[in-house]
N, C-alpha and C positions, 0 to 999 in steps of 0.2 A: 118139455117134451122134446125128444131128439128127434132130428128130422131125419127120414130115409132116403138114400140115395142111391140111384141104380146106374151104375156105367154100362153103358152098352157099346160093344165093338165089334166088328167082324169076326176076329181072331186076337188069341193073346200072344202071337207071336214076339219075338223080341226086336220090335221097332218103336220108332221114336211117339207116336200116337199111343201105342199100347202101354210105353213105360209110363206117358203121363198118366193115363188112366189108373193104372194099377197104383203110382206113387199117389195119387188122391186117394183111392180106396182104402189105403194103408195110412194114410197120414192126417186124413180129415179128423179133429178132435173127438176120442168117443164119447166123452160126455155132452156131447152137442149133435152128434152123427152117427147113424146106422148106414153100412154100406155094402153093397152086394154089386157081382159083376155080372152082366149076360153076354153071351159071344153068342154070334148066329151058326158059326161053325163048331166043330168039335174038339176034341184036344188033338194037339199036334207034339211031335217030339219036340223036345228041349223049348218049350212055351213058358210063359209065366205063372201057370195054373200052381206049381209048388208055392210061389212065394205070397199067392193069395191063401192057400192052406196052411202054411205056418204061422199066418196071421189070424187064422180063423174067420176069414171073409167069403160067404157062400158065394159059389160061381154055378151059374146056370150055362149049359151047352145046349144048343137048340137044333144041332145038326142039320143045318143048311146044305141045299146042294147048289151046285155050280150055277151061275146065273141066276135070274129072277126066280124067287121061291115063294109062292103065295102061301104055303105052310106057316111061314114066320109069322103073319098077323095072329094066327089062333094062339100061337105058341107063345109069343110076347105076350098077348094080352091075357093068358093062364098065368105067366109069371108076375105080371104087374097086378093081377086081382090077389095073388097070394101074397106077394111082398108088399104092397100099396105103398108105393115111393110117395114121397113130396116133390122129389125133383129127379128127371130121367135127364141124364147127362149121355148125348150120343157123339159119336165119333165116326169119319169116314161116312160112307153112305148108309149108314143105318137109319139116319133121320128119315127116309122114303119110307121105312117100315114102321119106325116107332110112332109117329106123328098120328095115324090113324088110329092107335090103340093106346094113349098115353092117358086118357081119362083126364082127371082132375089134376094131375102132377103138372107140374111146370117144367118144360123142356128146354133144355140148354143144350145147343151145339157148338162144339169148339171146331173154328177153321184152322187145319195144320196145314192148308195151303193155300195159296194165292186164289182169290175168287175168280171163277172163268177157267179154272183148271179142272173143271168137273169130269169125271170117267164117261160120262154121254150128255145128252141133251135132255133126257128124261131126269136124271139126277138134277141138273140145273133147274129146269122148270119146277120140279116138285120141292126143291130146296127155297126156291123164290118164292113160292107160293106159302112154304113153312113161316118163312121171317114175315111175310105180310100178315099173317095170322096168328103172331105174336111169339114165334119161338126166339129165344134169347141167343143173339149169337155173341161167341167169343173169338176175338182176334189174338192169334199168338206174338204177333210182332206189330209194328207202326204201319209197315208197308201192306201186310196181310189186312189191316184195318182199313186202309186206304182204298185198295183193290175192291173190299167190301162195300165200301159206300158207292165208289163208282158205279158198280154192277147193280147195286140194289137201292141206292137212293137213301139212304139211311146209313146211320151210324151202329156199329154194333155195340150190344149192351155193355161190353168190357174189354179191354186190351190187357191181357194175362200173359207174358213171357213164360214159356216152359222152365223147368227148373232139373237140377241134377241133385243128387245125394252127392255131396262133395266129398264127404268122408271115405267113399269107395275109393276114390283116387290117390288116398294116402297110404301107399303100400311099399315101405323100405322093401328092398332085396327083390321087388316084383319083377324087375327089370332083368337082372340075371338069372334067376331062375326061369322065367319064361322064354328066354333066349336059349338056356340050356335044353329045355324040355323040347323046343321045336327046331332045334341043329343050326341057331345062329351064334356067331361069335360076338364078343363084347364090341369089336372093332366094327361090324357090319353096320350101314347106315340103314334104318327101317324107316320106309314111307309107309304109314297106316291110311287104309280110307274103311270106313264103316258106312256102308250104304246099301239099299236094296238094289240090285242088279236089275234096273229097271229103265225105262228110255229117260225118265226125269233125272236120272243120277248121272248118265251117260258114261258107264263104265268103259265103253271102249274109247271114248274120246280120253279118257284119263290114262288108260294103256298107252295110247298113241303119244301123249305127251310124255309119259315117262320114257318111252322108248327113244323118243326125240332127245331128250334130256340125257339119256346113258351115254352118247358119244363124248361128252363132255366131263362126266363124272367118274370117280373112282369105281370100278366094276363090283366094289363090295356092297353096292347099295342094291335095295330090294324094295319091293311094291308089295304089300300085303293087302288082299282085299277081302273084306269081311261081310258077309251078306250071301242071301240068294235072290234067284229071279227069273223072269224070262229071258234076261239076255246074259245068262252065265255062259252058254254054248256059244253065241257070238262073240263074246269077250275072251273066251278060252282060243277060239278059231284066230282071234285078232292076236292074241299072244304070240300063237305058232307061226302064224305068217311072219311075224316080225321077229322071229328067233329070240324071242324073250322068256322063253319057259324057265331057262334057269334063274332069271330074275323075279318072277312074278308067281306068286302063290295065291292061291284060292282057298280060303279057309272056311268057307261056309258061314252059316250061322252059330256064334260063340255063345255058350251059357253067360259069360261075363265078360265083357269087352274090356273092363277097366284093367285086366293084367296086360292084354294086347298094347293098349294105351300107354301104360306105365313103361312098357318096354321098348315102344317105339322112340324115334328120333324128331318125327314129322309126321303131319296129317295132311292129306290131299281130299279134295272134294271137288268134282267138275260138274255140279249140276246146273241143269239148263234153267231151273226155278226152283223156287223152295219157300216154306214158309219161315219156321224158326228151328232150325234143325238141330236136335238134341245132340247129334254125335259131333259136332262142332264145339257145343258147351263141354262135352266130356272130354273131347282132345284137349281144349284150352285149361279143365280142371285137372287134367293129368301134367300138365305143364309142357305142351308141345306148341311149336309154331304152326300155324294154319296157312296153308296154300289153298285157295277156293275162288270160285267165280264168284263176284259181286252180283248175288242175285238175291232175290227176296229180303229175308230178315238176315243175311249173313253179315253186311255191313254194319249191322245195329250190333253185331256181336263182335266181329273181327276187326280193330282198327289199323288199317292198312299202313304198312312200314312201322308197326310198333309191336302188335300180337301177333302178325303173321302179313303175307302178302295176298291182295285181292287183285284179280285180272276179271276182264270181260269174258261174259259165255260166249261158247263157239269159237274160241280163239286156243286152239291148242299150243300153238308156239309161243304164247305168252305164259301159259301154265307151265310149259316145259323150262323157259328161262327162270321162273321163280321157282320152280323145284331144285333146277339145277345149282342156282346161287346159292339157296338154303342148305342143300344136301353137300356142298363144297366148304361150307362155311359154318364149323361148329361153334365158334365163337358167337356169330350172330344167331343161331339157333339157341344157344343157351339163353340168350339176354331176351330173344322175343318169347322164349318159353317161361322164363321168370315172369315177363310182363302178361302173357296169357293167363297164368296160374291166378296172379293178383286180379285180374279183370273178371275171373270166372267167380270169385267171391260174391259178385252182384246176382248169379245164376242158381242160388242155393234153392232147393225144393221147398222150404219153408215158407218161402215168400210167396212161391206159386200156391201154395195150399192154402195159406191165409186168406189170399185174393179170391181162391173159389168160394173158400167157406163164406166170407162176406156177401158175395154174391147171390148163393144159393139161400142163405138166410133172407137176403133182401127179397129175393123173388118168390120164396116161400110166404114171406110176410105180406107180400101183396096180395098173393093168392087167398089167404086166410081172410 
């Protein structure tokens, strides 16, 4: 009998946790699993819904309102009664809604960020209670697992690093085509950053570091910010104050970041904290050296001095020096990019899917 797995997310936006859930829904072996996806909110422009439709995976959208919404409990209950999942796999804050209506299904919750970085105290308390009552936690990196142990006094059920589809980043000719389509010359040095424009990712800090570095670098380099969020306007205002409008471009949410990464020369991330960022894996898969803050699981991905440069968080001057050094040294960028692509081979999505499949079968077997 095939196991029924329901992936539950707030939305299907093109972000790390959402891409992991969709990769699992599409990748779990069809001879062993049936999969469905449930999102609390409705459809959004450029979300991952079409990917599920192409694969014939059902998706229920529950029309959540902003803030706490008690209607989610009966709506989730109806979905679960109809689908009868053996495994319910939650992401982000959806665990607070699922735990009361999961029925006999085993519940697995993936920790995409450090424990203790909950959006509010209520979420923290509810999650702690859920883990004590048998919800299986999955950490996406070793440092996330350790933070979970410190906060909850127990080990997670598994540590399963995120994975990416490496084949998406093998695109000969994408560099020239993307640059021409967006008005960049082959000689321009493009620094890409793919991240939500939220406090965790510190987009203003990245802009300030880029501006500080620009004084010592050829003016043909550009910073490209892919993503949306609550700090979009503050970040744009920061760009205006620093007179960097000609060198910084906001790209919004991209339908496929692979073309951007294949066209770029360098990847940068100024996060204040992280779990196991998918964007860093994707940049390495595209053969880009990475300049990033050494937070969360980033040091588990980037080998400092070999595949990129890591700096302490909250030090824009160190980030600026690292970007300036690599932006002005094409040979070192190429060497680090080759090493990054080779290291990315261990981040393939198949290993992630296989690990989750084994965990789901083990938990479902225990329930039987």
